[in-house]
NUDRENLUM-579745 format. One record per residue (C-alpha): x, y, z; residue in one letter. Coordinates in Angstrom, 2 decimals, always signed. Example, Ala and Ser with C-alpha at 12.3 -4.5 7.8 and 13.67 -1.06 7.14 Angstrom:
<rec east="+12.30" north="-4.50" up="+7.80" aa="A"/>
<rec east="+13.67" north="-1.06" up="+7.14" aa="S"/>
***
This chain:
<rec east="+21.70" north="+39.53" up="+6.45" aa="X"/>
<rec east="+22.88" north="+43.15" up="+6.87" aa="X"/>
<rec east="+26.30" north="+43.74" up="+8.44" aa="X"/>
<rec east="+24.87" north="+46.02" up="+11.10" aa="X"/>
<rec east="+22.82" north="+43.03" up="+12.33" aa="X"/>
<rec east="+25.97" north="+40.95" up="+12.76" aa="X"/>
<rec east="+27.93" north="+43.26" up="+15.01" aa="X"/>
<rec east="+25.78" north="+43.14" up="+18.17" aa="X"/>
<rec east="+25.52" north="+39.34" up="+18.04" aa="X"/>
<rec east="+29.23" north="+38.95" up="+17.46" aa="X"/>
<rec east="+29.95" north="+41.43" up="+20.25" aa="X"/>
<rec east="+27.91" north="+39.35" up="+22.68" aa="X"/>
<rec east="+29.83" north="+36.22" up="+21.76" aa="X"/>
<rec east="+33.19" north="+37.98" up="+22.02" aa="X"/>
<rec east="+32.28" north="+39.38" up="+25.43" aa="X"/>
<rec east="+31.25" north="+35.91" up="+26.55" aa="X"/>
<rec east="+34.48" north="+34.45" up="+25.21" aa="X"/>
<rec east="+36.52" north="+37.14" up="+26.90" aa="X"/>
<rec east="+34.82" north="+36.54" up="+30.23" aa="X"/>
<rec east="+35.59" north="+32.83" up="+30.08" aa="X"/>
<rec east="+31.90" north="+31.86" up="+29.93" aa="X"/>
<rec east="+32.58" north="+29.30" up="+27.19" aa="X"/>
<rec east="+36.02" north="+28.29" up="+28.51" aa="X"/>
<rec east="+36.13" north="+24.68" up="+29.65" aa="X"/>
<rec east="+39.03" north="+25.60" up="+31.97" aa="X"/>
<rec east="+36.72" north="+27.67" up="+34.15" aa="X"/>
<rec east="+34.03" north="+25.03" up="+34.42" aa="X"/>
<rec east="+33.70" north="+22.19" up="+36.85" aa="X"/>
<rec east="+32.93" north="+18.72" up="+35.36" aa="X"/>
<rec east="+29.31" north="+19.11" up="+36.46" aa="X"/>
<rec east="+29.02" north="+22.43" up="+34.60" aa="X"/>
<rec east="+30.52" north="+21.39" up="+31.28" aa="X"/>
<rec east="+27.32" north="+19.94" up="+29.84" aa="X"/>
<rec east="+25.20" north="+22.72" up="+28.34" aa="X"/>
<rec east="+21.44" north="+22.31" up="+28.58" aa="X"/>
<rec east="+18.64" north="+24.47" up="+27.24" aa="X"/>
<rec east="+15.48" north="+25.32" up="+29.11" aa="X"/>
<rec east="+13.56" north="+25.85" up="+25.88" aa="X"/>
<rec east="+13.89" north="+25.49" up="+22.12" aa="X"/>
<rec east="+13.99" north="+29.30" up="+21.83" aa="X"/>
<rec east="+17.25" north="+29.40" up="+23.81" aa="X"/>
<rec east="+18.70" north="+26.81" up="+21.45" aa="X"/>
<rec east="+17.63" north="+28.87" up="+18.44" aa="X"/>
<rec east="+19.21" north="+32.05" up="+19.85" aa="X"/>
<rec east="+22.54" north="+30.33" up="+20.47" aa="X"/>
<rec east="+22.46" north="+28.71" up="+17.03" aa="X"/>
<rec east="+21.82" north="+32.09" up="+15.38" aa="X"/>
<rec east="+24.73" north="+33.63" up="+17.28" aa="X"/>
<rec east="+27.02" north="+30.76" up="+16.32" aa="X"/>
<rec east="+26.07" north="+31.18" up="+12.66" aa="X"/>
<rec east="+26.72" north="+34.92" up="+12.74" aa="X"/>
<rec east="+30.05" north="+34.45" up="+14.48" aa="X"/>
<rec east="+31.08" north="+31.91" up="+11.84" aa="X"/>
<rec east="+30.24" north="+34.41" up="+9.10" aa="X"/>
<rec east="+32.30" north="+37.15" up="+10.77" aa="X"/>
<rec east="+35.20" north="+34.74" up="+11.28" aa="X"/>
<rec east="+35.09" north="+33.85" up="+7.59" aa="X"/>
<rec east="+35.03" north="+37.53" up="+6.57" aa="X"/>
<rec east="+38.01" north="+38.32" up="+8.78" aa="X"/>
<rec east="+39.94" north="+35.30" up="+7.54" aa="X"/>
<rec east="+39.32" north="+36.29" up="+3.92" aa="X"/>
<rec east="+40.70" north="+39.76" up="+4.62" aa="X"/>
<rec east="+43.85" north="+38.17" up="+6.01" aa="X"/>
<rec east="+44.16" north="+35.82" up="+3.05" aa="X"/>
<rec east="+43.36" north="+32.70" up="+5.04" aa="X"/>
<rec east="+41.51" north="+29.92" up="+3.22" aa="X"/>
<rec east="+38.41" north="+28.94" up="+5.21" aa="X"/>
<rec east="+35.42" north="+26.66" up="+4.67" aa="X"/>
<rec east="+32.19" north="+28.66" up="+4.86" aa="X"/>
<rec east="+28.87" north="+27.32" up="+6.03" aa="X"/>
<rec east="+26.22" north="+26.46" up="+3.43" aa="X"/>
<rec east="+23.78" north="+29.32" up="+2.94" aa="X"/>
<rec east="+20.80" north="+27.18" up="+4.04" aa="X"/>
<rec east="+22.24" north="+27.04" up="+7.57" aa="X"/>
<rec east="+21.27" north="+30.67" up="+8.16" aa="X"/>
<rec east="+17.93" north="+30.43" up="+6.35" aa="X"/>
<rec east="+14.51" north="+29.12" up="+7.44" aa="X"/>
<rec east="+14.69" north="+30.60" up="+10.92" aa="X"/>
<rec east="+11.30" north="+29.15" up="+11.89" aa="X"/>
<rec east="+12.31" north="+25.56" up="+11.15" aa="X"/>
<rec east="+13.49" north="+24.49" up="+14.60" aa="X"/>
<rec east="+11.92" north="+21.59" up="+16.47" aa="X"/>
<rec east="+9.88" north="+21.96" up="+19.60" aa="X"/>
<rec east="+10.89" north="+20.43" up="+22.89" aa="X"/>
<rec east="+10.70" north="+16.65" up="+23.11" aa="X"/>
<rec east="+8.96" north="+15.78" up="+26.36" aa="X"/>
<rec east="+9.04" north="+12.32" up="+27.98" aa="X"/>
<rec east="+5.77" north="+10.42" up="+28.16" aa="X"/>
<rec east="+3.96" north="+11.28" up="+31.36" aa="X"/>
<rec east="+1.89" north="+8.81" up="+33.38" aa="X"/>
<rec east="+0.32" north="+10.21" up="+36.56" aa="X"/>
<rec east="+3.08" north="+12.82" up="+36.79" aa="X"/>
<rec east="+5.91" north="+10.32" up="+36.28" aa="X"/>
<rec east="+8.14" north="+9.84" up="+33.27" aa="X"/>
<rec east="+7.91" north="+6.57" up="+31.34" aa="X"/>
<rec east="+11.29" north="+5.48" up="+32.75" aa="X"/>
<rec east="+10.15" north="+6.17" up="+36.31" aa="X"/>
<rec east="+6.92" north="+4.23" up="+35.78" aa="X"/>
<rec east="+8.82" north="+1.27" up="+34.32" aa="X"/>
<rec east="+11.25" north="+1.25" up="+37.26" aa="X"/>
<rec east="+8.35" north="+1.37" up="+39.74" aa="X"/>
<rec east="+6.52" north="-1.43" up="+37.93" aa="X"/>
<rec east="+9.61" north="-3.62" up="+38.03" aa="X"/>
<rec east="+10.09" north="-2.98" up="+41.74" aa="X"/>
<rec east="+6.46" north="-3.97" up="+42.34" aa="X"/>
<rec east="+6.83" north="-7.15" up="+40.32" aa="X"/>
<rec east="+4.63" north="-5.91" up="+37.48" aa="X"/>
<rec east="+5.54" north="-7.40" up="+34.13" aa="X"/>
<rec east="+6.67" north="-4.63" up="+31.79" aa="X"/>
<rec east="+5.49" north="-4.97" up="+28.19" aa="X"/>
<rec east="+8.35" north="-6.03" up="+25.94" aa="X"/>
<rec east="+6.50" north="-5.78" up="+22.63" aa="X"/>
<rec east="+5.27" north="-2.40" up="+21.42" aa="X"/>
<rec east="+3.91" north="-1.75" up="+17.94" aa="X"/>
<rec east="+4.11" north="+1.73" up="+16.48" aa="X"/>
<rec east="+1.39" north="+2.38" up="+13.91" aa="X"/>
<rec east="+2.28" north="+5.22" up="+11.55" aa="X"/>
<rec east="+0.20" north="+6.87" up="+8.84" aa="X"/>
<rec east="+1.66" north="+8.95" up="+6.00" aa="X"/>
<rec east="+0.14" north="+11.43" up="+3.52" aa="X"/>
<rec east="-2.83" north="+12.67" up="+5.57" aa="X"/>
<rec east="-5.00" north="+14.25" up="+6.57" aa="X"/>
<rec east="-7.69" north="+13.04" up="+4.17" aa="X"/>
<rec east="-11.43" north="+12.59" up="+4.09" aa="X"/>
<rec east="-10.83" north="+9.17" up="+5.70" aa="X"/>
<rec east="-8.86" north="+10.47" up="+8.68" aa="X"/>
<rec east="-11.86" north="+11.02" up="+10.99" aa="X"/>
<rec east="-12.80" north="+7.37" up="+10.53" aa="X"/>
<rec east="-9.20" north="+6.28" up="+11.19" aa="X"/>
<rec east="-9.30" north="+8.31" up="+14.41" aa="X"/>
<rec east="-12.63" north="+6.70" up="+15.33" aa="X"/>
<rec east="-11.10" north="+3.21" up="+15.04" aa="X"/>
<rec east="-8.05" north="+4.19" up="+17.08" aa="X"/>
<rec east="-10.25" north="+5.72" up="+19.77" aa="X"/>
<rec east="-12.48" north="+2.64" up="+19.95" aa="X"/>
<rec east="-9.42" north="+0.42" up="+20.27" aa="X"/>
<rec east="-7.67" north="+2.68" up="+22.80" aa="X"/>
<rec east="-4.70" north="+3.10" up="+20.48" aa="X"/>
<rec east="-2.37" north="+6.06" up="+19.91" aa="X"/>
<rec east="-0.60" north="+6.39" up="+16.55" aa="X"/>
<rec east="+1.82" north="+8.69" up="+14.74" aa="X"/>
<rec east="+0.66" north="+10.73" up="+11.74" aa="X"/>
<rec east="+3.18" north="+12.20" up="+9.27" aa="X"/>
<rec east="+1.21" north="+15.00" up="+7.65" aa="X"/>
<rec east="+1.41" north="+16.70" up="+4.27" aa="X"/>
<rec east="+1.00" north="+20.45" up="+4.67" aa="X"/>
<rec east="-1.07" north="+21.14" up="+1.57" aa="X"/>
<rec east="-3.56" north="+18.45" up="+2.66" aa="X"/>
<rec east="-4.38" north="+20.45" up="+5.78" aa="X"/>
<rec east="-7.23" north="+22.30" up="+4.13" aa="X"/>
<rec east="-9.60" north="+24.56" up="+6.06" aa="X"/>
<rec east="-12.20" north="+21.81" up="+6.41" aa="X"/>
<rec east="-9.56" north="+19.37" up="+7.76" aa="X"/>
<rec east="-8.00" north="+21.65" up="+10.36" aa="X"/>
<rec east="-10.37" north="+20.44" up="+13.07" aa="X"/>
<rec east="-9.38" north="+16.85" up="+12.28" aa="X"/>
<rec east="-5.71" north="+17.73" up="+12.82" aa="X"/>
<rec east="-6.56" north="+19.41" up="+16.12" aa="X"/>
<rec east="-8.48" north="+16.28" up="+17.09" aa="X"/>
<rec east="-5.32" north="+14.21" up="+16.55" aa="X"/>
<rec east="-3.54" north="+16.29" up="+19.15" aa="X"/>
<rec east="-6.47" north="+16.32" up="+21.56" aa="X"/>
<rec east="-6.74" north="+12.52" up="+21.46" aa="X"/>
<rec east="-3.04" north="+12.01" up="+22.20" aa="X"/>
<rec east="-1.67" north="+11.09" up="+18.79" aa="X"/>
<rec east="+1.73" north="+12.30" up="+17.61" aa="X"/>
<rec east="+2.14" north="+14.55" up="+14.57" aa="X"/>
<rec east="+5.25" north="+14.54" up="+12.38" aa="X"/>
<rec east="+6.29" north="+16.35" up="+9.20" aa="X"/>
<rec east="+5.98" north="+14.69" up="+5.80" aa="X"/>
<rec east="+6.56" north="+17.65" up="+3.45" aa="X"/>
<rec east="+4.26" north="+20.42" up="+2.35" aa="X"/>
<rec east="+3.94" north="+19.50" up="-1.33" aa="X"/>
<rec east="+5.01" north="+15.83" up="-1.52" aa="X"/>
<rec east="+6.58" north="+16.78" up="-4.87" aa="X"/>
<rec east="+9.64" north="+14.53" up="-5.14" aa="X"/>
<rec east="+11.24" north="+16.44" up="-8.01" aa="X"/>
<rec east="+10.99" north="+19.76" up="-6.19" aa="X"/>
<rec east="+11.69" north="+18.39" up="-2.73" aa="X"/>
<rec east="+14.92" north="+16.57" up="-3.53" aa="X"/>
<rec east="+16.33" north="+19.21" up="-5.87" aa="X"/>
<rec east="+18.64" north="+20.41" up="-3.09" aa="X"/>
<rec east="+18.95" north="+20.64" up="+0.68" aa="X"/>
<rec east="+17.73" north="+24.21" up="+0.42" aa="X"/>
<rec east="+14.62" north="+23.13" up="-1.47" aa="X"/>
<rec east="+13.89" north="+20.43" up="+1.10" aa="X"/>
<rec east="+14.18" north="+22.87" up="+4.01" aa="X"/>
<rec east="+12.00" north="+25.44" up="+2.27" aa="X"/>
<rec east="+9.25" north="+22.86" up="+1.77" aa="X"/>
<rec east="+9.46" north="+21.50" up="+5.31" aa="X"/>
<rec east="+9.39" north="+24.95" up="+6.86" aa="X"/>
<rec east="+6.03" north="+25.57" up="+5.13" aa="X"/>
<rec east="+4.68" north="+22.28" up="+6.52" aa="X"/>
<rec east="+6.08" north="+23.06" up="+9.97" aa="X"/>
<rec east="+4.46" north="+26.51" up="+10.05" aa="X"/>
<rec east="+1.12" north="+25.14" up="+8.82" aa="X"/>
<rec east="+0.98" north="+22.53" up="+11.58" aa="X"/>
<rec east="+2.04" north="+25.09" up="+14.18" aa="X"/>
<rec east="-0.61" north="+27.53" up="+12.96" aa="X"/>
<rec east="-3.38" north="+24.92" up="+13.21" aa="X"/>
<rec east="-2.36" north="+23.10" up="+16.40" aa="X"/>
<rec east="+0.11" north="+25.24" up="+18.32" aa="X"/>
<rec east="+2.43" north="+22.22" up="+18.28" aa="X"/>
<rec east="+6.00" north="+22.33" up="+16.97" aa="X"/>
<rec east="+6.72" north="+18.84" up="+15.59" aa="X"/>
<rec east="+10.01" north="+17.14" up="+16.41" aa="X"/>
<rec east="+9.67" north="+14.13" up="+14.07" aa="X"/>
<rec east="+9.74" north="+13.89" up="+10.30" aa="X"/>
<rec east="+9.74" north="+11.28" up="+7.57" aa="X"/>
<rec east="+11.36" north="+11.42" up="+4.14" aa="X"/>
<rec east="+8.89" north="+10.74" up="+1.30" aa="X"/>
<rec east="+10.05" north="+7.40" up="-0.04" aa="X"/>
<rec east="+12.15" north="+6.84" up="+3.08" aa="X"/>
<rec east="+15.67" north="+8.03" up="+3.82" aa="X"/>
<rec east="+17.13" north="+5.73" up="+1.19" aa="X"/>
<rec east="+15.21" north="+6.40" up="-1.99" aa="X"/>
<rec east="+16.01" north="+6.72" up="-5.68" aa="X"/>
<rec east="+14.67" north="+10.28" up="-5.94" aa="X"/>
<rec east="+16.99" north="+12.01" up="-3.46" aa="X"/>
<rec east="+20.18" north="+11.80" up="-5.49" aa="X"/>
<rec east="+22.30" north="+11.05" up="-2.44" aa="X"/>
<rec east="+21.51" north="+14.23" up="-0.47" aa="X"/>
<rec east="+19.57" north="+12.59" up="+2.37" aa="X"/>
<rec east="+22.67" north="+12.44" up="+4.57" aa="X"/>
<rec east="+23.17" north="+16.18" up="+4.22" aa="X"/>
<rec east="+19.47" north="+16.85" up="+4.80" aa="X"/>
<rec east="+19.40" north="+14.60" up="+7.87" aa="X"/>
<rec east="+22.48" north="+16.31" up="+9.34" aa="X"/>
<rec east="+20.97" north="+19.77" up="+8.94" aa="X"/>
<rec east="+17.57" north="+18.68" up="+10.27" aa="X"/>
<rec east="+19.25" north="+17.06" up="+13.26" aa="X"/>
<rec east="+21.10" north="+20.33" up="+13.94" aa="X"/>
<rec east="+17.69" north="+21.98" up="+14.01" aa="X"/>
<rec east="+16.43" north="+19.47" up="+16.57" aa="X"/>
<rec east="+14.50" north="+17.01" up="+14.35" aa="X"/>
<rec east="+14.71" north="+13.22" up="+14.18" aa="X"/>
<rec east="+13.60" north="+11.24" up="+11.13" aa="X"/>
<rec east="+11.86" north="+7.87" up="+11.24" aa="X"/>
<rec east="+11.74" north="+5.22" up="+8.55" aa="X"/>
<rec east="+9.96" north="+1.90" up="+9.16" aa="X"/>
<rec east="+10.71" north="-1.81" up="+9.43" aa="X"/>
<rec east="+7.25" north="-3.08" up="+8.40" aa="X"/>
<rec east="+5.31" north="-1.77" up="+5.40" aa="X"/>
<rec east="+1.72" north="-2.44" up="+4.40" aa="X"/>
<rec east="+2.60" north="-1.49" up="+0.81" aa="X"/>
<rec east="-0.88" north="+0.01" up="+0.68" aa="X"/>
<rec east="+0.05" north="+2.79" up="-1.74" aa="X"/>
<rec east="+2.06" north="+0.70" up="-4.18" aa="X"/>
<rec east="+0.46" north="-0.68" up="-7.33" aa="X"/>
<rec east="-3.01" north="-2.08" up="-6.75" aa="X"/>
<rec east="-3.12" north="-3.34" up="-3.17" aa="X"/>
<rec east="-5.70" north="-5.85" up="-2.01" aa="X"/>
<rec east="-6.87" north="-6.86" up="+1.46" aa="X"/>
<rec east="-4.78" north="-10.01" up="+1.09" aa="X"/>
<rec east="-1.62" north="-8.14" up="+0.06" aa="X"/>
<rec east="-1.92" north="-5.60" up="+2.91" aa="X"/>
<rec east="-2.39" north="-8.32" up="+5.52" aa="X"/>
<rec east="+0.45" north="-10.39" up="+4.06" aa="X"/>
<rec east="+2.87" north="-7.46" up="+3.85" aa="X"/>
<rec east="+2.31" north="-6.53" up="+7.50" aa="X"/>
<rec east="+2.24" north="-9.94" up="+9.12" aa="X"/>
<rec east="+5.11" north="-11.49" up="+7.17" aa="X"/>
<rec east="+7.44" north="-8.99" up="+8.88" aa="X"/>
<rec east="+5.84" north="-7.64" up="+12.03" aa="X"/>
<rec east="+6.60" north="-10.63" up="+14.25" aa="X"/>
<rec east="+10.32" north="-10.28" up="+13.56" aa="X"/>
<rec east="+10.43" north="-7.22" up="+15.83" aa="X"/>
<rec east="+9.60" north="-6.44" up="+19.43" aa="X"/>
<rec east="+9.16" north="-2.82" up="+18.38" aa="X"/>
<rec east="+7.83" north="-2.81" up="+14.82" aa="X"/>
<rec east="+7.28" north="+0.56" up="+13.12" aa="X"/>
<rec east="+4.42" north="-0.14" up="+10.73" aa="X"/>
<rec east="+4.04" north="+2.09" up="+7.66" aa="X"/>
<rec east="+0.49" north="+2.64" up="+6.43" aa="X"/>
<rec east="-1.13" north="+5.47" up="+4.50" aa="X"/>
<rec east="-3.99" north="+7.83" up="+5.25" aa="X"/>
<rec east="-4.88" north="+9.30" up="+1.88" aa="X"/>
<rec east="-8.23" north="+9.15" up="+0.11" aa="X"/>
<rec east="-7.21" north="+6.07" up="-1.89" aa="X"/>
<rec east="-6.48" north="+3.99" up="+1.22" aa="X"/>
<rec east="-9.98" north="+2.88" up="+2.17" aa="X"/>
<rec east="-8.81" north="-0.75" up="+2.33" aa="X"/>
<rec east="-6.31" north="+0.20" up="+5.03" aa="X"/>
<rec east="-9.10" north="+1.84" up="+7.02" aa="X"/>
<rec east="-11.32" north="-1.23" up="+6.65" aa="X"/>
<rec east="-8.54" north="-3.59" up="+7.75" aa="X"/>
<rec east="-7.32" north="-1.43" up="+10.65" aa="X"/>
<rec east="-9.52" north="-3.03" up="+13.38" aa="X"/>
<rec east="-8.38" north="-6.49" up="+12.31" aa="X"/>
<rec east="-4.71" north="-5.43" up="+12.23" aa="X"/>
<rec east="-4.94" north="-3.96" up="+15.73" aa="X"/>
<rec east="-6.84" north="-6.96" up="+17.10" aa="X"/>
<rec east="-4.31" north="-9.42" up="+15.68" aa="X"/>
<rec east="-1.39" north="-7.48" up="+17.15" aa="X"/>
<rec east="-3.10" north="-7.31" up="+20.53" aa="X"/>
<rec east="-3.75" north="-11.05" up="+20.46" aa="X"/>
<rec east="-0.05" north="-11.53" up="+19.71" aa="X"/>
<rec east="+0.93" north="-9.66" up="+22.86" aa="X"/>
<rec east="+1.73" north="-6.23" up="+21.45" aa="X"/>
<rec east="+0.91" north="-2.97" up="+23.12" aa="X"/>
<rec east="+0.98" north="+0.30" up="+21.18" aa="X"/>
<rec east="+2.99" north="+3.50" up="+21.36" aa="X"/>
<rec east="+3.88" north="+6.69" up="+19.52" aa="X"/>
<rec east="+7.26" north="+7.34" up="+17.97" aa="X"/>
<rec east="+8.50" north="+10.12" up="+20.23" aa="X"/>
<rec east="+8.87" north="+7.38" up="+22.86" aa="X"/>
<rec east="+10.94" north="+5.10" up="+20.61" aa="X"/>
<rec east="+14.53" north="+5.39" up="+19.47" aa="X"/>
<rec east="+14.85" north="+6.42" up="+15.84" aa="X"/>
<rec east="+14.10" north="+3.67" up="+13.32" aa="X"/>
<rec east="+16.27" north="+4.45" up="+10.31" aa="X"/>
<rec east="+17.45" north="+2.63" up="+7.20" aa="X"/>
<rec east="+21.17" north="+1.86" up="+7.08" aa="X"/>
<rec east="+23.15" north="+3.76" up="+4.45" aa="X"/>
***
């Protein structure tokens, strides 16, 4: 970044500081909490904070003061900032408002919600997966791979959005060696996926999933650092607590059923990992049965932006 680009931004911050805009002493308790009307406002403030930190470091170095500088990736990948996370709307009311109204009217609120998630798509099977979900009246969450969004699959991705499913990021390349080389490499890959999804759908995702999960043998211990930087950019990652294991070894119908139903009943809010690549035809074939069994067991279905983050412990 050129120095001449830093001065105006820093000047704005210094003027704000001088006027007491950021001084907690001049704020009432009600005013101390800063909120943003849009993700663009958040991005502007973040950029200004980054530039101010750089100028502070330069000044401190001139004065011989030892300072800790920000990692370079913090000021890179300017497009990689999450969209706004809106509450679920039902007839103009938020989900919390609907639940409160239902309780006041004596309506039993569902306590068991299953979250079906599909990684690695879109694929040639995705339209059929969407057909099943539509027939069953189910919404799911799809973690997409950017390079799989080919020209002929773009309409399928738009259909996901139109039919009320949630889209999350699941890399552009799905290349573990490249992806987990560094935090910088991870961000570079995810920005490409983010921009591809935005180009096709006009949606800025807020969710993402680590290939292999947040605790995997390929990441070399950098997932904490990645998660911290992605959270600063407004993203939340989701692991799972139930896995179909449908992309491990040579799955069978029996193994997929067993892997799901040996664990799913342990949770009121299971996050079920399945896959939506071309090799997962068995998953597609079993999907109606999986949904039917969960319904019979008293589960309703939701998408992950309405659930607190499900994450592996470190």
